[in-house]
Phi, psi and omega in degrees: 000146181207133177029053183283142177284172180294319179302316180293319182294322175302312181304326180254358176272137182264130185077195190292140176279126181250100175291158180293151179248015177183198178286164173287130179271123169239131181240163174294152181313137176242123186286359174280343182307310181301321187290313178300322176300310189300315181302311183293321179296320176294324178293318181293314183298322186290328180279326187257340181064225188288348174293340175275096184292319187205145180222119185232143168277122184229183182075187182293333181286351174281352183244109184310133177088349189268127175287145187210172166287137183280064178226119181285119177267119184245133173259121180243123168259126174239171185301312182211103188292346176287333185276078182298332178295339184283343188214332189293315183296334178285315177301320180296322174298329183272011169100002178276147179240122180289123186237340182224130178232115183235082179297335179272355180237069175072014187057034182293134168237155179219136177238157167262150184275165188287326181220321178271150179288112184212153164243113185265101182268128181243128177226163177277143168317134177086354179295131176301327177306325180300302182304325183291311185298322175289325180292325180286318171306303189294329182294310186293337178290331188247355186239100183298320181304310186288325182297313178298316184297312180298314183301310181304316178303308180296322180294318178293321182289331179292342175285345182270165180269138180228134177296319179210164179299335178287336182286323176296316180298319179299326187290341176275357182304312180307310181292326171297319179297317181298311185292313181304321179303316174297320186293325184281347178289000000 
């Protein structure tokens, strides 16, 4: 996703568009985050069975010691994320709410969780974004300098006023690309 206008954001958001009511909240790393991820992963696996090809903890909450928005990012890989009939009804029965449908960005889907504050990202097997997300996570887990750089960038950006979270996320693109370039070397 990149530099989306409000009209574009509204086009792929399902349900009410929820503008930010304040600043982005960044908190110190919480050692409970891996347990919250595990609980969600178990719930997703129980609901989808073998249709859940891969479930990964991603985003800043997956990196020990990294300050983050207190929202657990979960990556779910399915055979074909555009085939919503294969997984959306089952996830909805388990309490997940489909909030984002992006056919023009890797057929990405995003759900909110039933009780834990999560973003459940659904992508198709073989999608290049999967490798990018995991490479970024894994690099930050082992590279303290880039982990600190990313934390400082996020904290500085969080002090600004944003109309919605997507614009904050877009503002991190340059530093993410810079860090990924080092990770690829």
